[in-house]
C-alpha positions in Angstrom: 14.9 15.7 -66.9 14.3 14.4 -63.4 12.2 11.5 -64.9 15.1 10.6 -67.1 17.6 10.4 -64.2 15.1 8.4 -62.1 14.7 5.9 -64.9 18.5 5.6 -65.2 19.2 5.4 -61.5 16.5 2.8 -60.8 17.7 0.6 -63.7 21.3 1.0 -62.5 20.3 -0.1 -58.9 18.7 -3.3 -60.2 21.5 -4.1 -62.6 24.1 -3.5 -59.8 22.3 -5.4 -57.1 21.4 -8.4 -59.2 24.8 -8.4 -60.8 26.5 -8.5 -57.4 24.4 -11.4 -56.1 24.7 -13.4 -59.3 28.5 -13.1 -59.0 28.3 -14.6 -55.5 26.1 -17.4 -56.7 28.7 -18.1 -59.4 31.4 -18.2 -56.8 29.4 -20.7 -54.9 29.0 -22.9 -58.0 32.7 -22.6 -58.7 33.5 -23.9 -55.2 31.0 -26.8 -55.4 32.2 -27.8 -58.9 35.9 -27.7 -57.6 37.1 -25.5 -60.4 40.4 -23.6 -60.2 40.3 -19.9 -59.0 41.7 -18.5 -62.2 39.3 -20.4 -64.5 36.3 -19.9 -62.3 37.0 -16.2 -62.1 37.6 -15.9 -65.8 34.5 -17.9 -66.8 31.9 -18.4 -64.1 32.2 -15.0 -62.5 32.9 -13.0 -65.7 30.0 -14.5 -67.6 27.7 -13.7 -64.7 28.9 -10.1 -64.1 29.0 -9.4 -67.9 25.3 -10.2 -68.4 24.3 -6.5 -68.0 26.7 -5.6 -70.8 25.3 -8.3 -73.0 21.6 -7.3 -72.6 22.3 -3.5 -72.8 24.5 -3.8 -75.9 22.0 -5.9 -77.8 19.2 -3.5 -76.7 21.0 -0.4 -78.0 22.1 -2.1 -81.2 18.5 -3.2 -82.0 17.6 0.4 -81.6 20.2 1.4 -84.1 22.6 3.1 -81.6 25.8 1.3 -82.6 28.0 4.0 -81.3 26.4 3.7 -77.9 27.1 0.0 -78.0 30.8 0.3 -78.8 31.2 3.1 -76.2 29.5 0.9 -73.5 31.7 -2.1 -74.2 35.0 -0.3 -74.5 34.1 2.0 -71.5 33.3 -1.2 -69.5 36.7 -2.7 -70.4 38.8 0.3 -69.3 36.7 0.7 -66.1 37.3 -3.0 -65.4 41.1 -2.4 -65.6 40.7 0.6 -63.3 39.2 -1.8 -60.7 42.7 -3.3 -60.4 43.8 0.1 -59.0 41.1 -0.1 -56.3 42.0 -3.8 -55.5 45.6 -2.8 -55.2 44.8 -0.2 -52.5 43.5 -2.9 -50.2 47.0 -4.2 -49.4 50.3 -2.6 -48.6 52.1 -5.1 -50.8 51.5 -5.0 -54.6 49.2 -7.7 -55.8 50.9 -8.6 -59.1 53.7 -10.8 -57.8 51.2 -13.0 -55.9 49.0 -13.8 -58.8 48.8 -17.0 -60.9 50.6 -16.7 -64.2 47.6 -18.4 -65.8 46.0 -15.0 -66.0 48.5 -14.1 -68.7 46.6 -16.4 -71.1 43.3 -14.7 -70.4 44.8 -11.3 -70.7 46.5 -12.1 -74.0 43.2 -13.4 -75.3 41.6 -10.1 -74.4 44.4 -8.2 -76.3 43.9 -10.4 -79.4 40.1 -9.8 -79.3 40.6 -6.1 -78.9 42.9 -6.1 -81.9 40.1 -7.7 -83.9 37.8 -4.9 -82.8 40.3 -2.2 -84.0 40.7 -4.1 -87.3 36.9 -4.2 -87.8 36.4 -0.5 -86.9 39.2 0.6 -89.2 37.9 -1.6 -92.1 34.3 -0.4 -91.5 35.4 3.2 -92.2 36.9 2.4 -95.6 34.3 3.4 -98.2 35.6 1.5 -101.2 33.4 -1.4 -102.4 36.1 -4.0 -102.4 36.8 -3.4 -98.7 33.1 -3.4 -97.9 32.9 -6.8 -99.4 35.7 -8.0 -97.1 34.1 -6.3 -94.1 31.1 -8.6 -93.9 30.3 -12.2 -94.7 26.5 -12.2 -95.2 25.2 -10.0 -92.3 28.0 -10.6 -89.8 31.3 -8.9 -89.8 34.5 -10.9 -90.5 35.9 -9.3 -87.3 33.0 -10.8 -85.3 33.7 -14.3 -86.7 37.4 -13.9 -85.7 36.3 -12.8 -82.2 34.1 -15.8 -81.7 36.7 -18.2 -83.0 39.6 -16.9 -80.9 37.4 -16.7 -77.7 36.2 -20.3 -78.0 39.8 -21.5 -78.8 41.1 -19.5 -75.8 38.5 -20.9 -73.4 39.3 -24.5 -74.5 42.9 -23.9 -73.6 42.1 -22.3 -70.3 39.7 -25.1 -69.3 42.3 -27.8 -70.1 44.8 -25.8 -68.0 42.4 -25.6 -65.1 41.7 -29.3 -65.2 45.4 -30.1 -65.0 45.8 -28.1 -61.7 44.2 -30.7 -59.4 46.3 -29.5 -56.5 45.0 -26.0 -56.5 42.9 -25.2 -53.3 39.2 -24.7 -53.6 37.6 -21.3 -54.0 36.2 -19.8 -50.8 33.9 -16.8 -51.1 31.7 -15.6 -48.3 28.1 -16.1 -49.5 24.6 -16.4 -48.0 23.8 -19.3 -50.3 25.7 -22.1 -48.5 22.5 -23.6 -47.1 21.0 -24.1 -50.5 21.3 -27.2 -52.7 23.1 -27.0 -56.0 19.8 -27.3 -57.8 18.5 -24.3 -55.8 21.6 -22.4 -56.5 21.0 -22.8 -60.3 17.4 -21.6 -59.8 18.6 -18.5 -58.0 21.2 -17.9 -60.7 18.5 -17.9 -63.5 16.1 -15.8 -61.4 18.8 -13.1 -61.0 19.6 -13.4 -64.7 16.0 -12.6 -65.5 16.1 -9.4 -63.3 19.3 -8.3 -65.0 17.8 -8.8 -68.5 14.8 -6.6 -67.7 16.8 -3.9 -65.8 19.6 -3.8 -68.4 17.1 -3.4 -71.2 15.7 -0.3 -69.4 19.2 0.9 -68.7 20.1 1.0 -72.4 17.0 3.0 -73.1 17.6 5.4 -70.2 21.3 6.0 -71.3 20.2 6.7 -74.9 17.7 9.3 -73.7 20.1 10.9 -71.3 22.9 11.1 -74.0 20.5 12.8 -76.3 19.3 15.2 -73.6 22.9 16.3 -72.8 24.0 16.2 -76.5 26.8 13.7 -75.8 28.4 11.7 -78.5 27.3 8.1 -78.6 30.7 6.8 -77.6 31.1 9.1 -74.6 27.5 8.4 -73.4 28.2 4.6 -73.7 31.6 4.8 -71.9 30.1 6.7 -69.0 26.4 6.1 -68.6 26.6 2.4 -69.7 30.2 1.3 -69.4 30.7 2.3 -65.7 27.2 1.2 -64.5 27.3 -2.2 -66.2 30.8 -2.8 -64.7 29.6 -2.2 -61.1 29.0 -5.9 -60.5 32.7 -6.5 -61.4 33.6 -3.6 -59.1 31.7 -4.9 -56.1 32.9 -8.4 -56.6 36.5 -7.2 -57.0 36.2 -5.3 -53.7 34.7 -8.4 -52.0 37.6 -10.6 -53.3 40.2 -8.1 -52.3 38.9 -8.0 -48.7 39.3 -11.8 -48.5 42.7 -11.7 -50.2 41.3 -13.7 -53.1 43.3 -11.7 -55.7 43.4 -14.5 -58.2 39.6 -14.6 -58.3 39.5 -10.8 -58.7 42.0 -10.7 -61.5 40.4 -13.7 -63.3 37.0 -11.9 -63.1 38.4 -8.7 -64.5 40.4 -10.2 -67.4 37.7 -12.8 -68.1 35.0 -10.1 -68.3 37.2 -8.1 -70.6 37.5 -11.0 -73.0 33.8 -11.9 -72.9 32.5 -8.4 -73.2 34.1 -8.2 -76.7 32.2 -11.4 -77.6 29.1 -9.3 -76.6 29.9 -7.1 -79.7 30.1 -10.2 -81.9 26.7 -11.5 -80.6 25.1 -8.1 -81.2 26.6 -8.1 -84.7 25.1 -11.5 -85.3 21.6 -10.3 -84.2 21.9 -7.0 -86.2 20.5 -8.2 -89.6 21.1 -4.9 -91.5 24.8 -5.6 -91.8 28.0 -5.5 -89.7 27.7 -3.1 -86.8 31.4 -2.2 -87.5 30.2 -0.4 -90.7 27.4 1.5 -89.0 29.3 4.1 -87.0 29.8 7.7 -87.7 33.5 8.7 -88.4 33.6 10.5 -85.0 32.3 7.5 -83.1 34.5 5.1 -85.0 37.6 7.2 -84.4 36.8 7.5 -80.7 36.2 3.8 -80.4 39.5 3.0 -82.1 41.3 5.2 -79.7 39.5 3.8 -76.6 40.2 0.2 -77.8 43.9 1.1 -78.3 44.1 2.5 -74.8 42.4 -0.7 -73.5 45.2 -2.7 -75.1 47.7 -0.4 -73.5 46.1 -0.8 -70.0 45.8 -4.6 -70.3 49.4 -4.8 -71.5 50.5 -2.8 -68.4 48.7 -5.2 -66.1 50.1 -8.3 -67.9 53.6 -6.8 -67.9 53.4 -6.3 -64.1 52.1 -9.8 -63.7 54.8 -11.4 -65.9 57.5 -9.4 -64.2 56.2 -10.1 -60.7 56.3 -6.3 -60.1 56.8 -5.1 -56.5 57.4 -1.5 -57.3 55.2 1.0 -55.4 54.4 4.7 -55.6 52.9 5.8 -52.3 50.1 3.2 -51.6 49.8 2.0 -55.2 51.9 -0.3 -57.3 53.7 1.4 -60.2 51.5 -0.5 -62.7 48.4 0.7 -60.9 49.5 4.4 -61.1 50.0 4.0 -64.9 46.6 2.3 -65.2 44.9 5.2 -63.3 46.6 7.7 -65.7 45.5 5.8 -68.8 41.9 5.5 -67.6 41.8 9.2 -67.1 43.2 9.8 -70.6 40.5 7.5 -72.1 37.7 9.5 -70.4 39.2 12.8 -71.5 39.5 11.7 -75.1 36.0 10.3 -75.2 34.7 13.6 -73.7 36.6 15.7 -76.2 35.1 13.8 -79.1 31.6 14.4 -77.5 32.2 18.1 -78.1 
């Protein structure tokens, strides 16, 4: 048992450390390329910090652990939204009324993609042949096709919006890479990506072994052992942005990561040649995943509602929206644990 935990902890350390630094490198690239904060956070930072989820999810899917993959992705999403609670603590004034409304588009994109996940999971549990034919086109699920289409369309819109905001100030993130050339920064980026690929592969194997050792359901093991650990780069980057009052970058990173992490499921589906991964879950794991995805939609809706309404309401040191996010995150873990029993 000690060997299993050491395997898990060492893999987690490398994933977290490399994920943190690759996020800082992405911030440096965003500043040099003169991109807007909202778009740089939603794309450059989110793609970098979501790399652990990508490698881990593909790894466990290749090993046939589809429930672990869905639990890891959905657990990562709800944990990312929990990060907003932590970011909100760093200031006595609620953050939502000071954020760019451009985040609404990224957040709505995430909700659309989550709805496609719920649709695919529900359709995958219908056993009649006519629905099985609808569920998959060749070996990729129709839900995965919809996810990829909506994500690409959403990013095109967001990029066009970012280019139109020429007056937006440049991103400024404290980084140790200022003395390097842009070419060297790209080299560091790919080097850190290589470390993440190796460490995330080991993390997936370690989480699978620990889940079996403790007899957890695949969804609960994914939501805790994978979902939280692979979201630590977003967590550390969120804290760093909050300390520097870069709340737009933090929000863009969180919402952008939540959109891209769903695309990770579509990529894993594309690489899983046995059929659509949405059809290869046990009824227990599928039901648990549907509930967690629904809670993720609720949590993202709460954050977007606070942003659209420019909410200033506080309960003690937290914004009212953050209190509700904290409660919904706790509910998601309780439900996932109950299903594991």
